[in-house]
TORMAR-518076 format. One record per residue (C-alpha): residue in three letters; x, y, z. Coordinates in steps of 0.05 Angstrom, whole numbers, padded with zeros to 5 digits, always signed. Last residue first. Example, Ala and Ser with C-alpha at 12.3 -4.5 7.8 and 13.67 -1.06 7.14 Angstrom:
BEGIN
Ser+00273-00021+00143 Ala+00246-00090+00156 
END
This chain:
BEGIN
Unk+00579+00247+00154 Unk+00574+00255+00227 Unk+00592+00188+00262 Unk+00563+00193+00332 Unk+00502+00225+00312 Unk+00491+00165+00264 Unk+00495+00115+00321 Unk+00440+00154+00366 Unk+00398+00152+00301 Unk+00404+00081+00295 Unk+00390+00068+00371 Unk+00325+00109+00362 Unk+00308+00071+00298 Unk+00317+00008+00339 Unk+00274+00028+00391 Unk+00216+00046+00341 Unk+00227-00020+00302 Unk+00224-00058+00372 Unk+00163-00020+00392 Unk+00128-00040+00321 Unk+00152-00110+00317 Unk+00128-00118+00392 Unk+00054-00096+00375 Unk+00054-00150+00321 Unk+00077-00200+00370 Unk+00030-00175+00424 Unk-00029-00186+00380 Unk-00014-00258+00361 Unk+00001-00267+00431 Unk-00068-00241+00454 Unk-00103-00294+00410 Unk-00056-00348+00440 Unk-00078-00329+00511 Unk-00152-00316+00495 Unk-00159-00385+00457 Unk-00192-00366+00398 Unk-00267-00388+00379 Unk-00264-00394+00304 Unk-00324-00382+00261 Unk-00364-00436+00223 Unk-00421-00422+00250 Unk-00424-00489+00284 Unk-00359-00463+00320 Unk-00288-00483+00304 Unk-00245-00485+00367 Unk-00176-00456+00368 Unk-00117-00486+00404 Unk-00068-00442+00366 Unk-00108-00394+00317 Unk-00073-00334+00340 Unk-00001-00365+00340 Unk+00003-00414+00280 Unk-00050-00387+00233 Unk-00048-00310+00248 Unk+00023-00302+00262 Unk+00043-00347+00209 Unk+00004-00315+00154 Unk+00027-00250+00177 Unk+00099-00263+00177 Unk+00089-00300+00104 Unk+00058-00232+00077 Unk+00097-00184+00118 Unk+00165-00205+00096 Unk+00153-00191+00023 Unk+00109-00131+00042 Unk+00160-00102+00093 Unk+00218-00106+00048 Unk+00182-00069-00011 Unk+00162-00018+00037 Unk+00233-00009+00062 Unk+00256-00002-00013 Unk+00213+00060-00024 Unk+00270+00110-00011 Unk+00304+00080-00066 Unk+00296+00140-00114 Unk+00310+00188-00054 Unk+00380+00161-00059 Unk+00396+00184-00127 Unk+00361+00250-00116 Unk+00405+00261-00054 Unk+00467+00246-00089 Unk+00501+00315-00084 Unk+00522+00315-00016 Unk+00520+00241+00009 Unk+00450+00216+00023 Unk+00428+00218+00098 Unk+00389+00282+00095 Unk+00352+00262+00035 Unk+00330+00199+00068 Unk+00301+00238+00126 Unk+00260+00281+00082 Unk+00233+00218+00043 Unk+00220+00186+00115 Unk+00183+00249+00137 Unk+00128+00240+00082 Unk+00116+00168+00109 Unk+00122+00171+00182 Unk+00079+00216+00221 Unk+00021+00215+00176 Unk+00035+00141+00168 Unk+00023+00135+00244 Unk-00040+00172+00240 Unk-00066+00122+00184 Unk-00043+00061+00230 Unk-00093+00095+00287 Unk-00147+00092+00234 Unk-00136+00019+00213 Unk-00132-00002+00287 Unk-00202+00036+00302 Unk-00228-00002+00250 Unk-00199-00071+00280 Unk-00231-00045+00346 Unk-00300-00036+00316 Unk-00295-00104+00281 Unk-00279-00141+00350 Unk-00343-00106+00383 Unk-00385-00132+00327 Unk-00428-00078+00295 Unk-00503-00076+00285 Unk-00527-00084+00355 Unk-00546-00010+00360 Unk-00473+00009+00364 Unk-00445-00052+00395 Unk-00449-00125+00387 Unk-00407-00177+00423 Unk-00368-00217+00374 Unk-00300-00196+00401 Unk-00314-00219+00472 Unk-00379-00226+00508 Unk-00355-00193+00571 Unk-00287-00160+00555 Unk-00223-00198+00555 Unk-00211-00207+00479 Unk-00244-00133+00467 Unk-00184-00100+00494 Unk-00128-00138+00468 Unk-00145-00108+00400 Unk-00115-00040+00425 Unk-00040-00070+00420 Unk-00042-00068+00345 Unk-00054+00007+00341 Unk-00005+00013+00396 Unk+00047-00013+00349 Unk+00029+00030+00297 Unk+00030+00091+00339 Unk+00103+00077+00360 Unk+00121+00074+00289 Unk+00095+00140+00277 Unk+00125+00171+00337 Unk+00192+00144+00314 Unk+00184+00175+00242 Unk+00166+00239+00276 Unk+00228+00239+00324 Unk+00273+00224+00261 Unk+00244+00278+00217 Unk+00254+00332+00276 Unk+00183+00366+00295 Unk+00169+00425+00258 Unk+00110+00398+00216 Unk+00078+00375+00281 Unk+00014+00419+00293 Unk+00005+00446+00221 Unk+00026+00378+00186 Unk-00016+00338+00233 Unk-00070+00391+00221 Unk-00067+00386+00142 Unk-00067+00310+00141 Unk-00125+00305+00193 Unk-00185+00299+00150 Unk-00159+00266+00087 Unk-00109+00220+00117 Unk-00165+00196+00171 Unk-00211+00178+00121 Unk-00161+00147+00071 Unk-00147+00092+00130 Unk-00216+00090+00159 Unk-00236+00062+00090 Unk-00206-00005+00116 Unk-00271-00020+00149 Unk-00313-00007+00089 Unk-00271-00050+00049 Unk-00268-00105+00104 Unk-00344-00109+00108 Unk-00345-00173+00147 Unk-00386-00234+00117 Unk-00375-00291+00170 Unk-00360-00241+00230 Unk-00307-00241+00281 Unk-00260-00301+00280 Unk-00248-00327+00207 Unk-00271-00265+00167 Unk-00249-00204+00214 Unk-00179-00242+00230 Unk-00167-00260+00164 Unk-00181-00190+00139 Unk-00138-00161+00193 Unk-00081-00209+00183 Unk-00059-00196+00112 Unk-00084-00129+00081 Unk-00083-00085+00146 Unk-00023-00135+00164 Unk+00023-00096+00114 Unk+00027-00036+00165 Unk+00064-00082+00210 Unk+00120-00103+00164 Unk+00117-00032+00140 Unk+00139-00003+00203 Unk+00187-00057+00213 Unk+00219-00040+00143 Unk+00249+00029+00180 Unk+00303-00012+00213 Unk+00327-00049+00149 Unk+00326+00014+00101 Unk+00360+00054+00155 Unk+00412+00003+00163 Unk+00422+00004+00085 Unk+00424+00080+00082 Unk+00478+00092+00134 Unk+00517+00026+00110 Unk+00521+00058+00036 Unk+00541+00000-00006 Unk+00466-00007-00016 Unk+00466+00060-00051 Unk+00526+00045-00097 Unk+00500-00025-00115 Unk+00432+00009-00136 Unk+00471+00059-00180 Unk+00505+00006-00216 Unk+00436-00029-00230 Unk+00409+00040-00252 Unk+00471+00050-00299 Unk+00454-00019-00327 Unk+00383-00002-00340 Unk+00405+00061-00376 Unk+00395+00128-00349 Unk+00368+00185-00391 Unk+00410+00251-00386 Unk+00376+00307-00342 Unk+00347+00362-00378 Unk+00379+00429-00364 Unk+00402+00445-00434 Unk+00332+00436-00463 Unk+00309+00491-00414 Unk+00270+00481-00355 Unk+00230+00536-00321 Unk+00165+00491-00314 Unk+00176+00421-00337 Unk+00134+00403-00396 Unk+00090+00344-00382 Unk+00075+00295-00442 Unk+00003+00302-00456 Unk-00060+00271-00424 Unk-00132+00280-00451 Unk-00153+00231-00496 Unk-00106+00168-00485 Unk-00088+00182-00415 Unk-00164+00188-00393 Unk-00185+00128-00441 Unk-00131+00083-00400 Unk-00158+00112-00335 Unk-00227+00095-00353 Unk-00199+00021-00371 Unk-00168+00012-00303 Unk-00228+00036-00266 Unk-00271-00019-00306 Unk-00222-00073-00292 Unk-00218-00054-00219 Unk-00292-00055-00211 Unk-00286-00129-00251 Unk-00236-00144-00199 Unk-00283-00134-00141 Unk-00330-00180-00181 Unk-00298-00241-00151 Unk-00331-00229-00084 Unk-00403-00245-00106 Unk-00462-00202-00140 Unk-00494-00150-00108 Unk-00456-00145-00043 Unk-00393-00155-00086 Unk-00416-00091-00125 Unk-00437-00043-00072 Unk-00375-00055-00033 Unk-00325-00047-00095 Unk-00359+00019-00105 Unk-00339+00043-00038 Unk-00273+00014-00035 Unk-00257+00045-00099 Unk-00288+00113-00087 Unk-00248+00117-00015 Unk-00177+00095-00043 Unk-00187+00144-00099 Unk-00202+00201-00055 Unk-00141+00177-00014 Unk-00101+00184-00079 Unk-00127+00249-00093 Unk-00108+00282-00027 Unk-00033+00256-00040 Unk-00031+00290-00106 Unk-00066+00354-00081 Unk-00010+00356-00027 Unk+00043+00340-00079 Unk+00020+00400-00117 Unk+00017+00447-00060 Unk+00085+00429-00040 Unk+00114+00430-00115 Unk+00087+00503-00118 Unk+00151+00529-00151 Unk+00146+00483-00210 Unk+00081+00440-00206 Unk+00087+00410-00271 Unk+00153+00373-00270 Unk+00141+00348-00201 Unk+00067+00328-00216 Unk+00087+00293-00283 Unk+00144+00256-00238 Unk+00095+00229-00192 Unk+00051+00201-00242 Unk+00101+00173-00288 Unk+00138+00145-00228 Unk+00083+00109-00195 Unk+00042+00082-00255 Unk+00099+00035-00284 Unk+00099+00001-00212 Unk+00029-00012-00220 Unk+00031-00047-00287 Unk+00088-00092-00269 Unk+00057-00113-00199 Unk-00012-00122-00236 Unk+00021-00166-00291 Unk+00061-00211-00238 Unk+00000-00220-00193 Unk-00041-00243-00253 Unk+00005-00290-00277 Unk+00005-00322-00206 Unk-00068-00319-00210 Unk-00080-00349-00279 Unk-00028-00403-00266 Unk-00051-00427-00194 Unk-00126-00430-00212 Unk-00122-00484-00272 Unk-00061-00513-00244 Unk-00097-00541-00186 Unk-00125-00505-00123 Unk-00133-00557-00061 Unk-00078-00520-00014 Unk-00086-00539+00055 Unk-00115-00505+00110 Unk-00190-00498+00082 Unk-00236-00437+00071 Unk-00312-00448+00086 Unk-00337-00400+00038 Unk-00312-00432-00024 Unk-00314-00391-00084 Unk-00334-00432-00143 Unk-00286-00453-00199 Unk-00314-00460-00272 Unk-00255-00426-00312 Unk-00294-00368-00340 Unk-00320-00323-00287 Unk-00291-00357-00225 Unk-00218-00371-00255 Unk-00218-00308-00294 Unk-00224-00261-00237 Unk-00154-00249-00226 Unk-00137-00253-00303 Unk-00190-00192-00310 Unk-00143-00151-00259 Unk-00080-00171-00290 Unk-00107-00151-00366 Unk-00136-00084-00339 Unk-00075-00071-00298 Unk-00028-00089-00358 Unk-00063-00039-00410 Unk-00060+00011-00353 Unk+00016+00007-00351 Unk+00024+00009-00430 Unk-00019+00069-00433 Unk+00022+00100-00374 Unk+00084+00084-00406 Unk+00060+00112-00475 Unk+00039+00174-00441 Unk+00104+00181-00394 Unk+00155+00177-00451 Unk+00199+00121-00482 Unk+00266+00131-00447 Unk+00235+00168-00382 Unk+00186+00110-00376 Unk+00236+00058-00383 Unk+00279+00091-00322 Unk+00217+00096-00284 Unk+00202+00023-00293 Unk+00273-00001-00260 Unk+00268+00035-00196 Unk+00194+00030-00205 Unk+00199-00040-00191 Unk+00209-00047-00115 Unk+00142-00017-00094 Unk+00093-00047-00139 Unk+00130-00114-00139 Unk+00133-00117-00063 Unk+00058-00104-00058 Unk+00044-00161-00107 Unk+00095-00210-00077 Unk+00067-00194-00004 Unk-00005-00211-00035 Unk+00023-00280-00063 Unk+00054-00294+00006 Unk-00012-00281+00046 Unk-00056-00321-00005 Unk-00006-00374-00006 Unk-00004-00388+00071 Unk-00068-00416+00095 Unk-00099-00452+00038 Unk-00098-00432-00038 Unk-00168-00459-00049 Unk-00206-00405-00085 Unk-00237-00383-00023 Unk-00164-00373+00008 Unk-00146-00331-00056 Unk-00209-00288-00048 Unk-00196-00275+00027 Unk-00125-00256+00016 Unk-00140-00210-00039 Unk-00201-00176-00002 Unk-00176-00109+00021 Unk-00133-00096-00040 Unk-00192-00109-00091 Unk-00226-00036-00099 Unk-00162-00010-00068 Unk-00127-00021-00136 Unk-00176+00007-00186 Unk-00193+00061-00143 Unk-00124+00080-00138 Unk-00112+00078-00216 Unk-00180+00121-00224 Unk-00155+00173-00179 Unk-00083+00172-00204 Unk-00108+00188-00277 Unk-00146+00248-00250 Unk-00084+00271-00213 Unk-00048+00263-00285 Unk-00100+00297-00323 Unk-00100+00355-00270 Unk-00019+00361-00280 Unk-00022+00354-00354 Unk-00075+00411-00359 Unk-00025+00462-00328 Unk-00023+00482-00259 Unk-00039+00553-00249 Unk-00001+00621-00233 Unk+00067+00593-00259 Unk+00043+00601-00335 Unk+00076+00549-00382 Unk+00129+00586-00421 Unk+00112+00608-00491 Unk+00109+00682-00467 Unk+00178+00680-00443 Unk+00205+00676-00518 Unk+00164+00736-00539 
END
């Protein structure tokens, strides 16, 4: 009789599917606005550097804070945590649009170099960045934790579905955002994000229930960690030289990856075309992952994790390098292709985003496998909890680094055309892409050296 009360193992329980539905709406909300944050902040008068700096802080919060927010979620329960998180997200996205909707500020299509925004813009924007970062950081451990608890022996399939849902949400958010911003103005991408956050809040409120871990008894449950214990664990992890070096070396991939939301939107709008469909261009990322994930896993799944990671980093370096091609072609980056509808520069940026997705397929999942192998015996779970730190480092460095590379390198000696677009000096334009490519290649070579060093020092 006791076994009959256990959840069935032959299908996923309702909380698994509710969690995935919630993740779909959350990702739709996030990616509805992600591709345009630096352009929106630039049009509000935040100058050359603050848009990328604030965007980097947002990403860093989302990837770093789960270390703490995951523990709080364990303390108060996933359902309550998710309701709080989506309340934060809806409020944060609303505040991002507030300066235009209710503050009387107008988006300036001609982005200035210096800071012209006053406290009426800065205060809500900075507040929104912090609120969205906190809300987003709570979502990650709750949804991933629900999938892990409810998938049981089918964890591989469960996380495969979860990863697919993330990318479907990415496509949905970007698609809806494109329609809305074309109908109204750029600020309404945040209205889309508010809408999806409210839908996710209602899904959790009405349908989500606390997950029951398959095959786990009350005695098996792990003790809940206090914040002080988490901070002590962080010190323990960071004192491990093997992990700390890996974290530093692998962050190069994410410094380059972050340019999808820093350099690429700026390059499209300031250099290639006045009203670029950045949301549609960045759809190349989830499209590649959705259609090629199973193929890459099948063909290269047996490749050693470190080799797969290095291949992924090399690919992201190549993805930056290909943007050298249109610079030296007849007509340059603004020459039209595909029925005179798409500028050559836009086409190559789209290819860049697609290649980055291939790099992600080789790198992301294998990173967790590699971190698990790096960890001291019996501490694998602890170290995996900090596996997102390279993403946080990449985001916090990638924001200002991307702004510097675009404004100080690519745009050096640029000429402003009557249309408002910039005519870049081919040499300095090339140097910007070469620097980004170099970061990727140096990171790959450093990873190879690190692995050689590791092999000489067996744990």
